[in-house]
C-alpha positions in Angstrom: -55.2 57.6 68.1 -57.7 55.2 68.5 -60.5 55.1 65.4 -63.3 53.5 64.5 -61.6 52.0 61.6 -58.4 50.6 63.7 -61.1 48.9 66.0 -63.0 47.2 63.0 -59.7 46.2 61.9 -58.5 44.7 65.3 -61.9 42.8 65.6 -61.6 41.3 61.6 -58.4 40.1 62.9 -59.2 38.6 66.0 -62.3 37.0 64.3 -60.2 35.9 61.2 -58.0 34.0 64.2 -61.0 32.0 65.6 -62.1 31.2 62.2 -58.6 29.6 61.7 -58.5 27.7 64.6 -62.2 26.8 64.2 -61.3 25.2 60.7 -58.7 23.3 61.8 -60.3 21.8 65.3 -63.8 22.3 64.8 -66.4 22.3 67.5 -66.4 20.1 70.7 -63.3 21.1 72.5 -63.1 22.6 76.0 -62.9 26.6 76.3 -59.2 26.3 77.8 -58.4 24.8 74.4 -59.6 27.4 72.3 -58.1 30.0 74.5 -54.5 28.6 74.3 -55.2 28.5 70.6 -56.1 32.1 70.4 -53.3 33.3 72.2 -50.9 31.2 69.9 -52.6 32.5 66.9 -52.8 36.2 68.0 -48.9 35.9 69.0 -48.4 34.7 65.1 -50.1 37.5 63.9 -48.3 39.8 65.8 -51.6 41.4 67.6 -50.8 42.5 71.1 -53.1 41.0 74.0 -53.2 40.4 77.7 -54.5 37.4 78.8 -57.0 36.6 82.2 -56.3 40.0 83.5 -57.8 40.6 86.7 -60.3 43.4 86.9 -60.7 45.1 90.1 -64.3 46.7 90.7 -64.5 49.9 92.5 -67.4 50.6 94.6 -67.9 54.1 96.4 -64.2 54.4 98.4 -63.4 50.6 98.4 -61.9 48.2 95.9 -64.0 44.9 96.0 -61.8 41.8 95.8 -63.1 39.9 92.9 -62.2 36.8 90.4 -63.1 38.6 87.5 -60.8 37.5 84.6 -61.3 38.7 80.8 -60.0 36.0 78.6 -58.5 38.4 76.3 -57.8 42.2 76.2 -56.6 42.9 72.5 -54.6 46.2 71.6 -56.0 47.8 74.8 -59.5 48.4 73.4 -61.2 45.1 72.6 -62.4 42.6 75.5 -63.0 39.2 74.1 -64.6 36.4 75.7 -64.3 33.0 74.7 -66.9 30.3 75.0 -67.6 26.8 74.1 -71.1 26.4 74.5 -74.4 25.5 72.7 -75.5 29.1 72.6 -74.3 32.4 73.8 -76.3 32.8 76.9 -77.6 36.4 78.3 -75.1 35.9 81.2 -72.2 35.8 78.8 -73.7 39.1 77.1 -73.7 40.6 80.4 -70.1 39.5 81.5 -68.5 41.0 78.2 -70.6 44.2 78.9 -69.4 44.1 82.3 -65.7 43.8 81.4 -66.0 46.4 78.7 -67.3 48.8 81.2 -64.5 47.8 83.8 -61.5 47.9 81.3 -63.2 51.1 79.7 -63.1 49.2 76.3 -65.0 50.6 73.4 -66.0 47.1 71.9 -66.3 43.4 73.4 -66.4 40.1 71.4 -67.9 36.8 72.5 -66.5 34.1 70.3 -68.4 30.7 70.6 -66.4 27.8 69.2 -69.1 25.3 69.5 -70.9 26.2 66.2 -70.9 25.4 62.7 -69.5 28.7 61.1 -67.5 31.0 63.6 -68.5 34.2 61.3 -72.0 33.6 60.7 -73.3 32.1 64.4 -70.1 31.8 66.5 -69.2 35.4 67.1 -70.9 38.4 68.3 -69.9 42.2 68.7 -70.6 44.6 71.5 -70.3 48.3 71.5 -69.7 50.3 74.5 -71.3 53.6 73.6 -69.7 55.4 76.7 -66.6 55.1 75.4 -67.5 55.3 71.9 -65.2 57.4 69.5 -65.8 59.1 66.2 -62.9 59.6 64.6 -61.8 58.0 61.3 
């Protein structure tokens, strides 16, 4: 059963994987490089994830053809977007919130590798209160 404690552990481990990559490679690479490294690091840590999953958008009775793809969907509960930008822009926040809604994910995470320190200024966590669980 999904608990808040379980979700915190997953988030902690994903951020730890990003820190490991950032310590080794530093900032300045393309997002696609960090994405590949995250896939490898999560695999090494035996963390289950799906990558580049396509998300359908349903509007009333139709399914709208889109090309929305979430970078990582970890343990079927954490949507992760990987960035390599100067700052986390509002459009990125809107993107992760939308992905959380479409995936029915209780939590989302933006990891920005173009920073000095992943832990302090390279990641931001988002909570989807609609799918919030209260059990510990």
